[in-house]
Structures are given as structure tokens and as C-alpha cells.
KEVEX-511771 format. One line per 4 residues: their letters; for each residue x, y, z of N, C-alpha, C, O. Coordinates in nm, 2 decimals, padded with zeros to 4 digits. Example, Ala and Ser with C-alpha at 12.3 -4.5 7.8 and 13.67 -1.06 7.14 Angstrom:
% residues 2
AS) 01.32/-00.57/00.78/01.23/-00.45/00.78/01.32/-00.33/00.78/01.42/-00.33/00.85  01.28/-00.22/00.71/01.37/-00.11/00.71/01.29/00.00/00.79/01.34/00.11/00.80
% end
This chain:
% residues 234
MDDA) -04.16/00.54/-00.73/-04.26/00.65/-00.82/-04.26/00.60/-00.94/-04.18/00.53/-01.00  -04.40/00.64/-00.98/-04.41/00.58/-01.12/-04.41/00.71/-01.19/-04.46/00.81/-01.14  -04.33/00.70/-01.31/-04.32/00.83/-01.40/-04.28/00.97/-01.35/-04.33/01.08/-01.38  -04.20/00.95/-01.27/-04.17/01.09/-01.19/-04.06/01.24/-01.25/-04.02/01.34/-01.20
AGDA) -04.02/01.17/-01.37/-03.94/01.27/-01.47/-04.05/01.39/-01.45/-04.17/01.38/-01.45  -03.95/01.50/-01.44/-04.00/01.62/-01.47/-04.08/01.69/-01.28/-04.13/01.80/-01.25  -04.06/01.57/-01.20/-04.12/01.62/-01.07/-04.01/01.69/-00.97/-04.03/01.78/-00.89  -03.91/01.63/-01.01/-03.80/01.68/-00.90/-03.79/01.82/-00.98/-03.78/01.85/-01.10
EGPA) -03.78/01.92/-00.85/-03.77/02.08/-00.87/-03.68/02.13/-00.81/-03.73/02.23/-00.76  -03.51/02.12/-00.77/-03.44/02.11/-00.72/-03.36/02.04/-00.61/-03.40/01.94/-00.54  -03.23/02.09/-00.59/-03.13/02.02/-00.56/-03.15/01.95/-00.40/-03.06/01.97/-00.32  -03.27/01.87/-00.38/-03.27/01.81/-00.22/-03.20/01.74/-00.17/-03.24/01.70/-00.06
GADP) -03.08/01.71/-00.21/-02.99/01.64/-00.14/-02.87/01.76/-00.04/-02.83/01.75/00.07  -02.85/01.88/-00.15/-02.79/02.00/-00.11/-02.87/02.11/00.02/-02.83/02.17/00.11  -02.98/02.10/-00.04/-03.10/02.20/00.03/-03.19/02.18/-00.07/-03.15/02.19/-00.18  -03.32/02.16/-00.05/-03.44/02.14/-00.09/-03.55/02.27/-00.07/-03.66/02.27/-00.11
RAGH) -03.47/02.38/00.00/-03.51/02.53/00.00/-03.42/02.64/-00.12/-03.40/02.76/-00.13  -03.38/02.54/-00.18/-03.28/02.63/-00.33/-03.41/02.63/-00.42/-03.53/02.59/-00.40  -03.34/02.69/-00.51/-03.47/02.79/-00.60/-03.47/02.68/-00.68/-03.37/02.60/-00.71  -03.67/02.66/-00.73/-03.71/02.56/-00.80/-03.75/02.60/-00.91/-03.75/02.72/-00.94
EHGD) -03.78/02.47/-01.02/-03.80/02.55/-01.17/-03.96/02.60/-01.14/-03.98/02.69/-01.22  -04.04/02.59/-01.07/-04.16/02.62/-01.05/-04.24/02.69/-01.00/-04.36/02.70/-01.02  -04.11/02.76/-00.88/-04.16/02.86/-00.78/-04.12/02.80/-00.65/-04.03/02.72/-00.65  -04.19/02.84/-00.52/-04.12/02.77/-00.41/-04.13/02.64/-00.39/-04.22/02.57/-00.42
PHAG) -04.01/02.59/-00.33/-04.00/02.44/-00.33/-04.07/02.41/-00.20/-04.07/02.29/-00.17  -04.15/02.50/-00.10/-04.25/02.49/00.00/-04.38/02.50/-00.02/-04.46/02.48/00.08  -04.45/02.53/-00.14/-04.58/02.53/-00.19/-04.60/02.40/-00.16/-04.54/02.30/-00.18  -04.74/02.45/-00.08/-04.83/02.32/00.01/-04.78/02.30/00.13/-04.84/02.21/00.20
HAHA) -04.68/02.38/00.19/-04.61/02.32/00.31/-04.52/02.46/00.38/-04.41/02.50/00.34  -04.62/02.50/00.50/-04.55/02.63/00.50/-04.37/02.61/00.54/-04.31/02.50/00.54  -04.30/02.75/00.57/-04.17/02.69/00.56/-04.09/02.65/00.70/-03.99/02.58/00.70  -04.18/02.72/00.83/-04.13/02.70/00.93/-04.24/02.60/00.98/-04.22/02.59/01.10
DPLR) -04.34/02.51/00.94/-04.39/02.38/00.94/-04.43/02.32/00.85/-04.55/02.31/00.82  -04.32/02.24/00.78/-04.35/02.12/00.66/-04.44/02.09/00.64/-04.45/02.07/00.52  -04.56/02.06/00.71/-04.66/01.98/00.75/-04.80/02.05/00.76/-04.91/01.99/00.75  -04.78/02.18/00.77/-04.90/02.23/00.75/-04.93/02.30/00.63/-04.84/02.37/00.58
PTAD) -05.05/02.29/00.57/-05.09/02.29/00.45/-05.17/02.41/00.42/-05.27/02.43/00.48  -05.11/02.49/00.33/-05.15/02.60/00.28/-05.25/02.66/00.21/-05.32/02.76/00.23  -05.26/02.53/00.08/-05.28/02.54/-00.05/-05.41/02.39/-00.06/-05.45/02.34/00.04  -05.44/02.37/-00.17/-05.51/02.27/-00.20/-05.40/02.16/-00.23/-05.42/02.04/-00.22
LSVR) -05.32/02.19/-00.26/-05.18/02.08/-00.34/-05.07/02.08/-00.18/-04.97/02.14/-00.17  -05.11/02.00/-00.10/-05.03/01.97/00.05/-04.98/01.84/00.12/-05.05/01.74/00.10  -04.85/01.84/00.20/-04.81/01.72/00.27/-04.89/01.73/00.36/-04.94/01.84/00.37  -04.93/01.65/00.45/-04.94/01.61/00.59/-04.88/01.47/00.62/-04.82/01.39/00.55
PALP) -04.93/01.45/00.76/-04.89/01.32/00.83/-05.00/01.27/00.79/-05.11/01.32/00.79  -04.96/01.13/00.75/-05.04/01.01/00.69/-05.13/00.96/00.85/-05.08/00.96/00.96  -05.29/00.93/00.80/-05.37/00.96/00.86/-05.44/00.75/00.89/-05.38/00.68/00.80  -05.52/00.68/00.96/-05.51/00.57/00.94/-05.59/00.55/00.84/-05.57/00.44/00.78
EDAP) -05.69/00.65/00.78/-05.74/00.63/00.69/-05.71/00.67/00.55/-05.78/00.69/00.46  -05.60/00.66/00.56/-05.50/00.70/00.45/-05.48/00.55/00.36/-05.47/00.52/00.24  -05.49/00.49/00.50/-05.37/00.33/00.44/-05.46/00.26/00.33/-05.39/00.18/00.26  -05.59/00.28/00.30/-05.59/00.16/00.17/-05.61/00.24/00.04/-05.67/00.19/-00.06
FLGS) -05.55/00.38/00.05/-05.53/00.47/-00.06/-05.33/00.43/-00.07/-05.27/00.40/-00.17  -05.29/00.45/00.02/-05.15/00.42/00.02/-05.11/00.29/-00.02/-05.00/00.30/-00.07  -05.16/00.18/-00.01/-05.14/00.04/-00.09/-05.19/00.03/-00.20/-05.14/-00.03/-00.28  -05.29/00.09/-00.23/-05.31/00.08/-00.35/-05.25/00.16/-00.40/-05.27/00.14/-00.52
IQAR) -05.18/00.25/-00.40/-05.07/00.33/-00.48/-04.91/00.28/-00.46/-04.82/00.31/-00.54  -04.90/00.21/-00.35/-04.78/00.15/-00.37/-04.79/00.03/-00.47/-04.68/00.01/-00.53  -04.92/-00.06/-00.49/-04.90/-00.14/-00.57/-04.87/-00.11/-00.69/-04.77/-00.15/-00.74  -04.99/00.00/-00.75/-04.94/00.03/-00.86/-04.78/00.07/-00.94/-04.73/00.06/-01.06
TFKA) -04.72/00.15/-00.80/-04.59/00.21/-00.82/-04.50/00.09/-00.85/-04.43/00.08/-00.96  -04.51/-00.02/-00.77/-04.44/-00.11/-00.75/-04.43/-00.19/-00.90/-04.32/-00.21/-00.96  -04.56/-00.24/-00.94/-04.59/-00.30/-01.07/-04.50/-00.23/-01.16/-04.42/-00.29/-01.22  -04.51/-00.11/-01.19/-04.46/-00.05/-01.26/-04.31/-00.04/-01.29/-04.26/-00.05/-01.40
SLTA) -04.25/-00.03/-01.19/-04.07/-00.02/-01.15/-04.05/-00.17/-01.16/-03.95/-00.20/-01.21  -04.11/-00.27/-01.13/-04.06/-00.38/-01.17/-04.09/-00.45/-01.28/-04.03/-00.55/-01.31  -04.20/-00.39/-01.36/-04.20/-00.41/-01.52/-04.07/-00.34/-01.60/-04.03/-00.38/-01.71  -04.03/-00.25/-01.55/-03.95/-00.18/-01.64/-03.83/-00.25/-01.62/-03.76/-00.26/-01.72
AVGD) -03.81/-00.30/-01.51/-03.64/-00.40/-01.49/-03.70/-00.53/-01.56/-03.64/-00.56/-01.66  -03.81/-00.63/-01.52/-03.80/-00.73/-01.58/-03.95/-00.78/-01.74/-03.97/-00.89/-01.78  -04.01/-00.65/-01.79/-04.08/-00.69/-01.85/-04.24/-00.71/-01.81/-04.27/-00.67/-01.70  -04.31/-00.76/-01.88/-04.48/-00.83/-01.82/-04.42/-00.90/-01.70/-04.33/-00.98/-01.72
LPSE) -04.47/-00.87/-01.58/-04.45/-00.96/-01.46/-04.51/-01.09/-01.48/-04.60/-01.10/-01.57  -04.46/-01.22/-01.41/-04.57/-01.32/-01.42/-04.70/-01.29/-01.33/-04.71/-01.20/-01.24  -04.81/-01.40/-01.38/-04.92/-01.35/-01.27/-04.90/-01.38/-01.12/-04.95/-01.32/-01.02  -04.81/-01.49/-01.13/-04.78/-01.49/-00.98/-04.74/-01.37/-00.92/-04.79/-01.33/-00.82
VADA) -04.63/-01.30/-00.98/-04.57/-01.21/-00.87/-04.69/-01.11/-00.88/-04.74/-01.09/-00.77  -04.73/-01.03/-00.99/-04.81/-00.95/-01.03/-04.94/-00.97/-00.87/-04.94/-00.91/-00.76  -05.03/-01.07/-00.91/-05.08/-01.14/-00.75/-05.03/-01.12/-00.63/-05.10/-01.09/-00.53  -04.92/-01.13/-00.64/-04.86/-01.08/-00.46/-04.85/-00.99/-00.44/-04.83/-00.96/-00.32
IDPV) -04.86/-00.88/-00.52/-04.88/-00.78/-00.46/-04.97/-00.73/-00.43/-05.00/-00.66/-00.53  -05.05/-00.72/-00.34/-05.18/-00.68/-00.30/-05.21/-00.54/-00.23/-05.16/-00.51/-00.13  -05.27/-00.49/-00.28/-05.30/-00.39/-00.23/-05.37/-00.33/-00.08/-05.38/-00.22/-00.02  -05.42/-00.50/-00.07/-05.50/-00.53/00.04/-05.37/-00.49/00.18/-05.37/-00.42/00.28
ALGQ) -05.29/-00.57/00.13/-05.23/-00.62/00.24/-05.13/-00.50/00.24/-05.10/-00.47/00.36  -05.09/-00.45/00.17/-04.99/-00.31/00.15/-05.09/-00.22/00.28/-05.04/-00.20/00.39  -05.20/-00.19/00.24/-05.31/-00.10/00.32/-05.28/-00.13/00.47/-05.23/-00.05/00.56  -05.31/-00.25/00.48/-05.24/-00.31/00.61/-05.12/-00.25/00.73/-05.12/-00.22/00.85
FWAA) -05.02/-00.27/00.61/-04.90/-00.25/00.66/-04.90/-00.15/00.70/-04.88/-00.13/00.82  -04.95/-00.02/00.55/-04.90/00.09/00.60/-04.97/00.18/00.72/-04.93/00.29/00.77  -05.12/00.08/00.77/-05.21/00.14/00.87/-05.13/00.13/00.98/-05.12/00.21/01.07  -05.04/-00.02/00.96/-04.98/-00.04/01.13/-04.86/00.02/01.13/-04.80/00.05/01.23
AITS) -04.83/00.06/01.01/-04.69/00.20/01.06/-04.76/00.34/01.08/-04.69/00.42/01.14  -04.89/00.37/01.03/-04.86/00.49/01.08/-04.94/00.53/01.24/-04.95/00.63/01.30  -05.02/00.36/01.28/-05.07/00.39/01.38/-04.98/00.34/01.52/-04.97/00.38/01.64  -04.91/00.24/01.46/-04.82/00.21/01.56/-04.64/00.20/01.52/-04.56/00.11/01.52
PPTP) -04.63/00.29/01.50/-04.49/00.33/01.43/-04.38/00.24/01.54/-04.42/00.22/01.66  -04.27/00.19/01.49/-04.18/00.12/01.58/-04.07/00.23/01.64/-03.99/00.19/01.72  -04.07/00.37/01.59/-03.99/00.45/01.68/-04.06/00.58/01.66/-04.12/00.59/01.55  -04.06/00.70/01.76/-04.08/00.82/01.67/-04.01/00.92/01.56/-04.04/01.03/01.52
RHRV) -03.89/00.82/01.51/-03.84/00.86/01.41/-03.90/00.77/01.28/-03.84/00.78/01.18  -04.00/00.69/01.29/-04.07/00.63/01.19/-04.14/00.76/01.14/-04.16/00.85/01.23  -04.18/00.78/01.02/-04.28/00.84/00.96/-04.36/00.83/00.85/-04.29/00.80/00.75  -04.47/00.85/00.81/-04.51/00.87/00.70/-04.61/00.98/00.67/-04.70/01.03/00.74
LTAV) -04.58/01.00/00.59/-04.64/01.16/00.50/-04.74/01.12/00.37/-04.74/01.02/00.30  -04.84/01.22/00.38/-04.92/01.24/00.25/-04.97/01.29/00.17/-05.08/01.34/00.21  -04.94/01.32/00.05/-04.97/01.42/-00.05/-05.10/01.40/-00.06/-05.16/01.30/-00.06  -05.14/01.50/-00.07/-05.33/01.52/-00.15/-05.32/01.67/-00.22/-05.25/01.76/-00.20
AGAQ) -05.43/01.64/-00.30/-05.49/01.77/-00.39/-05.60/01.76/-00.34/-05.67/01.66/-00.37  -05.65/01.87/-00.24/-05.77/01.86/-00.22/-05.76/01.78/-00.10/-05.67/01.78/-00.02  -05.91/01.69/-00.11/-05.90/01.54/-00.04/-05.86/01.44/-00.12/-05.87/01.32/-00.09  -05.83/01.47/-00.22/-05.78/01.31/-00.25/-05.62/01.32/-00.22/-05.56/01.42/-00.22
VVGF) -05.56/01.18/-00.19/-05.45/01.14/-00.16/-05.38/01.09/-00.34/-05.43/01.01/-00.42  -05.26/01.17/-00.36/-05.15/01.16/-00.45/-05.10/01.09/-00.47/-05.08/01.03/-00.57  -05.01/01.08/-00.32/-04.89/01.01/-00.28/-04.87/01.01/-00.15/-04.94/01.05/-00.06  -04.74/00.93/-00.14/-04.73/00.93/00.02/-04.55/00.90/00.02/-04.49/00.89/-00.09
AAFA) -04.49/00.89/00.19/-04.35/00.83/00.14/-04.31/00.82/00.29/-04.35/00.90/00.37  -04.26/00.76/00.30/-04.19/00.71/00.44/-04.04/00.68/00.46/-03.97/00.63/00.37  -03.99/00.72/00.62/-03.90/00.74/00.61/-03.87/00.66/00.75/-03.96/00.63/00.83  -03.69/00.63/00.78/-03.68/00.57/00.93/-03.56/00.61/00.93/-03.52/00.66/00.83
PAEV) -03.48/00.58/01.06/-03.35/00.54/01.08/-03.29/00.44/00.96/-03.36/00.34/00.93  -03.19/00.45/00.92/-03.13/00.35/00.84/-03.11/00.26/00.95/-03.09/00.30/01.07  -03.11/00.09/00.87/-03.10/00.00/00.94/-02.96/-00.03/00.90/-02.87/-00.05/00.99  -02.94/-00.03/00.80/-02.79/-00.03/00.76/-02.74/00.07/00.66/-02.75/00.08/00.54
AVEV) -02.66/00.13/00.77/-02.61/00.29/00.70/-02.50/00.26/00.55/-02.42/00.17/00.57  -02.50/00.31/00.42/-02.43/00.31/00.30/-02.30/00.37/00.33/-02.31/00.48/00.39  -02.20/00.33/00.31/-02.09/00.41/00.39/-02.05/00.46/00.26/-02.02/00.38/00.17  -02.04/00.64/00.24/-01.99/00.69/00.13/-01.87/00.75/00.12/-01.85/00.81/00.22
TYTL) -01.78/00.75/00.04/-01.65/00.78/00.03/-01.65/00.91/-00.07/-01.68/00.91/-00.19  -01.59/01.04/00.01/-01.61/01.16/-00.04/-01.48/01.17/-00.11/-01.38/01.10/-00.08  -01.46/01.26/-00.21/-01.31/01.23/-00.29/-01.29/01.41/-00.34/-01.39/01.47/-00.32  -01.22/01.46/-00.38/-01.17/01.61/-00.36/-01.24/01.67/-00.49/-01.25/01.79/-00.52
EEPD) -01.29/01.54/-00.61/-01.35/01.58/-00.73/-01.49/01.63/-00.70/-01.54/01.73/-00.75  -01.54/01.54/-00.59/-01.66/01.57/-00.57/-01.72/01.70/-00.49/-01.68/01.73/-00.38  -01.84/01.79/-00.56/-01.84/01.90/-00.55/-01.88/01.94/-00.39/-01.85/02.06/-00.35  -01.96/01.80/-00.27/-01.93/01.80/-00.19/-01.81/01.83/-00.10/-01.82/01.92/-00.01
AGSG) -01.70/01.77/-00.12/-01.65/01.74/-00.10/-01.54/01.86/00.04/-01.56/01.98/00.03  -01.50/01.84/00.09/-01.40/01.94/00.17/-01.49/02.07/00.24/-01.49/02.10/00.36  -01.56/02.14/00.14/-01.69/02.27/00.21/-01.79/02.23/00.19/-01.86/02.28/00.28  -01.87/02.14/00.12/-02.00/02.12/00.13/-02.03/02.02/00.24/-02.12/02.04/00.32
ASDA) -01.96/01.93/00.23/-01.99/01.77/00.29/-01.92/01.84/00.47/-01.82/01.90/00.50  -02.01/01.79/00.55/-01.96/01.84/00.72/-01.84/01.74/00.75/-01.79/01.67/00.67  -01.80/01.75/00.91/-01.65/01.68/00.93/-01.73/01.54/00.98/-01.66/01.44/01.01  -01.85/01.54/01.00/-01.93/01.43/01.03/-01.96/01.33/00.90/-01.93/01.22/00.91
ERDG) -02.00/01.36/00.82/-02.03/01.35/00.65/-01.86/01.24/00.66/-01.82/01.12/00.66  -01.80/01.37/00.65/-01.64/01.28/00.59/-01.59/01.19/00.66/-01.49/01.12/00.62  -01.66/01.18/00.80/-01.52/01.05/00.88/-01.61/00.98/00.94/-01.60/00.93/01.05  -01.71/00.99/00.86/-01.81/00.85/00.89/-01.90/00.84/00.98/-01.96/00.73/01.00
TAVV) -01.94/00.97/01.08/-02.03/00.95/01.20/-02.11/00.99/01.15/-02.17/01.07/01.23  -02.18/00.99/01.02/-02.33/01.06/00.98/-02.44/01.00/01.02/-02.44/00.88/01.02  -02.54/01.08/01.06/-02.67/01.01/01.09/-02.73/01.00/01.01/-02.77/01.10/00.96  -02.78/00.85/00.95/-02.84/00.84/00.79/-02.96/00.85/00.82/-02.99/00.88/00.94
AEIL) -03.04/00.82/00.74/-03.19/00.78/00.74/-03.21/00.74/00.62/-03.14/00.76/00.52  -03.33/00.68/00.61/-03.34/00.63/00.49/-03.49/00.65/00.44/-03.58/00.63/00.53  -03.52/00.67/00.30/-03.66/00.64/00.27/-03.69/00.55/00.23/-03.63/00.51/00.13  -03.77/00.51/00.27/-03.85/00.36/00.28/-03.94/00.35/00.12/-03.92/00.25/00.05
ALEV) -04.03/00.49/00.09/-04.09/00.49/-00.03/-04.11/00.66/-00.08/-04.11/00.75/00.01  -04.12/00.67/-00.17/-04.18/00.77/-00.21/-04.25/00.79/-00.34/-04.19/00.84/-00.44  -04.36/00.76/-00.34/-04.47/00.68/-00.46/-04.57/00.79/-00.46/-04.65/00.83/-00.38  -04.56/00.83/-00.61/-04.67/00.91/-00.69/-04.72/00.87/-00.80/-04.68/00.94/-00.89
PAAH) -04.80/00.79/-00.84/-04.84/00.74/-00.96/-04.85/00.80/-01.08/-04.86/00.92/-01.09  -04.84/00.73/-01.19/-04.83/00.83/-01.36/-05.00/00.91/-01.36/-05.02/01.02/-01.42  -05.07/00.85/-01.31/-05.18/00.97/-01.29/-05.17/01.11/-01.25/-05.21/01.21/-01.31  -05.09/01.10/-01.12/-05.09/01.27/-01.08/-04.90/01.28/-01.10/-04.84/01.34/-01.01
ARRG) -04.83/01.24/-01.19/-04.71/01.27/-01.18/-04.69/01.41/-01.25/-04.77/01.43/-01.34  -04.57/01.53/-01.23/-04.57/01.60/-01.28/-04.62/01.73/-01.23/-04.62/01.84/-01.29  -04.65/01.70/-01.14/-04.72/01.76/-01.07/-04.68/01.83/-00.94/-04.76/01.88/-00.86  -04.53/01.82/-00.92/-04.46/01.89/-00.80/-04.51/01.80/-00.69/-04.46/01.83/-00.58
HGSR) -04.59/01.70/-00.69/-04.63/01.64/-00.57/-04.47/01.53/-00.50/-04.46/01.54/-00.38  -04.40/01.46/-00.54/-04.30/01.44/-00.52/-04.18/01.47/-00.45/-04.11/01.42/-00.37  -04.17/01.60/-00.52/-04.10/01.71/-00.49/-04.11/01.80/-00.38/-04.03/01.86/-00.31  -04.27/01.77/-00.36/-04.30/01.83/-00.20/-04.30/01.74/-00.09/-04.29/01.78/00.02
LLAA) -04.31/01.62/-00.12/-04.30/01.51/00.01/-04.15/01.52/00.01/-04.11/01.50/00.12  -04.04/01.53/-00.08/-03.91/01.49/-00.05/-03.82/01.63/00.00/-03.70/01.64/00.04  -03.92/01.73/-00.01/-03.83/01.82/00.10/-03.96/01.86/00.23/-03.91/01.91/00.33  -04.08/01.83/00.22/-04.10/01.76/00.37/-04.03/01.68/00.45/-04.01/01.70/00.57
CADL) -03.99/01.59/00.40/-03.93/01.45/00.48/-03.75/01.52/00.49/-03.69/01.48/00.59  -03.70/01.58/00.42/-03.60/01.68/00.46/-03.59/01.77/00.55/-03.49/01.78/00.63  -03.69/01.84/00.55/-03.70/01.87/00.68/-03.69/01.83/00.76/-03.58/01.83/00.81  -03.81/01.74/00.83/-03.87/01.68/00.88/-03.73/01.57/00.98/-03.72/01.54/01.10
LRDQ) -03.62/01.55/00.84/-03.49/01.48/00.91/-03.41/01.56/00.98/-03.38/01.55/01.10  -03.37/01.66/00.90/-03.31/01.79/01.00/-03.35/01.80/01.12/-03.27/01.79/01.21  -03.48/01.81/01.13/-03.52/01.81/01.26/-03.46/01.73/01.37/-03.39/01.76/01.47  -03.50/01.62/01.34/-03.44/01.46/01.41/-03.26/01.48/01.42/-03.21/01.40/01.50
GATR) -03.18/01.58/01.33/-03.04/01.57/01.33/-02.98/01.46/01.23/-02.86/01.44/01.24  -03.07/01.41/01.15/-03.04/01.34/01.02/-02.92/01.45/00.92/-02.94/01.57/00.89  -02.80/01.38/00.90/-02.70/01.41/00.80/-02.71/01.40/00.66/-02.67/01.47/00.57  -02.77/01.28/00.66/-02.77/01.19/00.52/-02.88/01.14/00.48/-02.94/01.09/00.58
VQTW) -02.94/01.12/00.37/-03.03/01.03/00.34/-03.05/00.96/00.23/-03.06/01.00/00.11  -03.07/00.86/00.27/-03.01/00.72/00.14/-03.17/00.64/00.08/-03.26/00.63/00.16  -03.17/00.60/-00.02/-03.27/00.54/-00.05/-03.23/00.42/-00.16/-03.12/00.40/-00.20  -03.32/00.35/-00.18/-03.28/00.21/-00.29/-03.42/00.21/-00.42/-03.53/00.24/-00.39
TVQD) -03.37/00.19/-00.55/-03.46/00.20/-00.64/-03.38/00.09/-00.74/-03.26/00.07/-00.76  -03.51/00.04/-00.78/-03.47/-00.06/-00.92/-03.41/00.01/-01.04/-03.45/00.09/-01.12  -03.32/-00.03/-01.02/-03.21/00.00/-01.15/-03.25/00.08/-01.29/-03.23/00.18/-01.36  -03.31/-00.01/-01.30/-03.37/-00.02/-01.47/-03.50/00.10/-01.46/-03.56/00.14/-01.57
DESR) -03.53/00.14/-01.35/-03.66/00.23/-01.39/-03.58/00.33/-01.39/-03.49/00.37/-01.31  -03.61/00.37/-01.46/-03.58/00.58/-01.53/-03.66/00.65/-01.48/-03.59/00.74/-01.42  -03.75/00.67/-01.47/-03.84/00.78/-01.41/-03.80/00.80/-01.31/-03.78/00.92/-01.29  -03.76/00.72/-01.20/-03.71/00.70/-01.07/-03.57/00.78/-01.06/-03.55/00.87/-00.99
TRFL) -03.50/00.74/-01.14/-03.39/00.74/-01.14/-03.34/00.90/-01.18/-03.24/00.96/-01.14  -03.44/00.94/-01.27/-03.41/01.06/-01.27/-03.45/01.16/-01.17/-03.38/01.23/-01.10  -03.57/01.15/-01.18/-03.65/01.19/-01.03/-03.53/01.24/-00.89/-03.55/01.34/-00.82  -03.42/01.16/-00.87/-03.32/01.12/-00.74/-03.24/01.21/-00.76/-03.20/01.28/-00.67
SQAG) -03.21/01.22/-00.94/-03.12/01.24/-00.97/-03.13/01.41/-01.00/-03.05/01.50/-00.97  -03.23/01.43/-01.05/-03.24/01.62/-01.06/-03.29/01.65/-00.94/-03.31/01.77/-00.94  -03.32/01.59/-00.79/-03.35/01.60/-00.69/-03.23/01.63/-00.62/-03.24/01.69/-00.51  -03.08/01.60/-00.68/-02.98/01.60/-00.61/-02.90/01.50/-00.53/-02.80/01.53/-00.46
FAPA) -02.97/01.36/-00.55/-02.90/01.26/-00.50/-02.80/01.22/-00.60/-02.79/01.27/-00.71  -02.70/01.10/-00.54/-02.59/01.03/-00.64/-02.60/00.92/-00.59/-02.66/00.90/-00.48  -02.55/00.83/-00.68/-02.56/00.69/-00.63/-02.45/00.69/-00.56/-02.35/00.75/-00.59  -02.48/00.62/-00.43/-02.39/00.55/-00.31/-02.26/00.48/-00.38/-02.16/00.54/-00.36
GLRR) -02.26/00.34/-00.47/-02.19/00.31/-00.52/-02.21/00.13/-00.50/-02.13/00.05/-00.54  -02.35/00.09/-00.42/-02.38/-00.01/-00.38/-02.50/-00.05/-00.45/-02.56/00.02/-00.53  -02.52/-00.17/-00.42/-02.62/-00.21/-00.53/-02.61/-00.37/-00.50/-02.52/-00.45/-00.52  -02.80/-00.40/-00.45/-02.83/-00.54/-00.44/-02.90/-00.62/-00.50/-02.94/-00.55/-00.60
VLDV) -02.96/-00.73/-00.52/-03.00/-00.86/-00.60/-03.12/-00.88/-00.56/-03.13/-00.92/-00.44  -03.22/-00.87/-00.63/-03.34/-00.90/-00.56/-03.40/-01.06/-00.65/-03.33/-01.06/-00.76  -03.46/-01.14/-00.64/-03.52/-01.24/-00.69/-03.68/-01.23/-00.74/-03.76/-01.24/-00.65  -03.71/-01.22/-00.84/-03.84/-01.16/-00.88/-03.91/-01.24/-00.98/-03.92/-01.20/-01.09
GGSQ) -03.97/-01.37/-00.93/-04.05/-01.43/-01.01/-03.95/-01.58/-01.12/-03.98/-01.64/-01.22  -03.84/-01.57/-01.04/-03.72/-01.61/-01.13/-03.60/-01.56/-01.20/-03.50/-01.63/-01.25  -03.65/-01.39/-01.22/-03.55/-01.29/-01.27/-03.46/-01.21/-01.18/-03.50/-01.22/-01.06  -03.37/-01.15/-01.19/-03.33/-01.09/-01.09/-03.33/-00.96/-01.13/-03.33/-00.92/-01.25
VTEI) -03.35/-00.85/-01.01/-03.36/-00.72/-01.08/-03.27/-00.65/-00.97/-03.29/-00.67/-00.85  -03.18/-00.58/-01.02/-03.10/-00.49/-00.95/-03.18/-00.37/-00.90/-03.29/-00.32/-00.95  -03.09/-00.31/-00.79/-03.15/-00.21/-00.74/-02.99/-00.15/-00.66/-02.90/-00.21/-00.61  -03.04/-00.01/-00.68/-02.92/00.08/-00.70/-02.96/00.19/-00.54/-03.07/00.24/-00.51
CWYA) -02.86/00.19/-00.48/-02.92/00.26/-00.35/-02.81/00.45/-00.38/-02.69/00.47/-00.42  -02.89/00.53/-00.36/-02.91/00.67/-00.36/-02.87/00.76/-00.24/-02.92/00.73/-00.13  -02.79/00.87/-00.25/-02.80/00.93/-00.09/-02.79/01.05/-00.15/-02.75/01.06/-00.27  -02.83/01.17/-00.06/-02.81/01.30/-00.05/-02.76/01.33/00.10/-02.82/01.28/00.20
DL) -02.65/01.44/00.10/-02.63/01.50/00.22/-02.75/01.60/00.23/-02.80/01.65/00.13  -02.78/01.65/00.41/-02.86/01.75/00.39/-02.79/01.84/00.45/-02.83/01.95/00.46
% end
């Protein structure tokens, strides 16, 4: 998510239905049906015709995130982040998801695609250790979460480009993801983000996520980029 600071409107980890700075956390989608549009700003299931826009958005946000980590990207790296190829990937994800639990959502402002999110069951669930000092431990964390039997999902993408930041699109996407994941029985959600992407880190922190204590290193054009795993309980 490019320049997402200020987009987070409430503790998504604890419950995105809680009080939000700018009003109803479900503005743009009804409480009973998180994907039913009720205004010009809404979140809906992604459509095949959205795919080129999703590819373009992800190319922009991915480049911005990597630039935050390594500075100017080598031309071969920038060229490899191809919006057309990314659009084709998302077209396949929309039309032929691996399982019914794989979902792609689109944020729209009127008819304009302004962001998207995707989630799936976590292939590798990060182990989170709760301590008595943590506010969720004891009362907030469920028995399943504390004994390691949590049902964990992963947000694979949550992308809003800078041109549409600070308008609540990221928070609406996150709230819709959380609602749908609860319906699927998930009790925790995790996601990975570039350590040096301050705007995304700020968004996750303000939305109720916390670092899970695990990181991984990617090679990007000969430079090392560190990603941090963040998690929230649902």
C-alpha cells in the first residue's frame, strides 16, 4: 500500500467494527453483507475486467515499497515488475481460485478501481507466543490462539496507490477481509511487509496489527530487502 498512513481507522486486529476516527467502519459495505455497496465508495468481489487495473496498482505499490527499502531500483528490477503480467496473474486468481477460501476484493470509488486486497489460508502459519504483558493475552486471546490451534489466514495483497490514499479505501478493504475471514472460521490473520515501508507499517500498526517476531530476506537486484510478518487476532 503506497502512502497508506492515515488510512487506518480502527483496531482491525481486535475488531474492525470498533469505533473509527471517521465514522462507520463499514462505510461502503453493509454490516450484514460486507460486500454489498451502499455508496460511491465500496468494496466488492473482484471481477475479471478488474484484473488489468489490479496489475497496474500492484506494479506501482510494489515499486514504491521496494524503493523505500533500496532507493532507486535498478532498471532490470523495475522492468521486471510488469503490470501486464501481474494483471494476468490476478485474472487467473479471480476466475480460477485454488480454493473457495482464496478471495480477491476490489475497492471502488464510483466506477473507478482504487485498490484491492487478496487473502487465502496461510501456507505457513507463523507461530505467535502470547505473554501476560500483551493486552490480548488471557482475556482477549482465545484458547485456540493461545494453544496454537488458531485457524490462520494470510493477506496476500492490500494495495491502494498514493493517488487514492488517505480516503479510507485501505480500511474498508481490511474490514471486508476481516469480516469474510471470520465467516470462514479464521481466528488470526497475518501478512508480510517490507521493513522499510514506513507508510504500510504505520497503517498496519494503526489497524491493530503487531509484529509476529519473524522476518525474511529477499534478494532484489543484488540488494537485500527484509520483510516483517505482522499479525492480528480476529
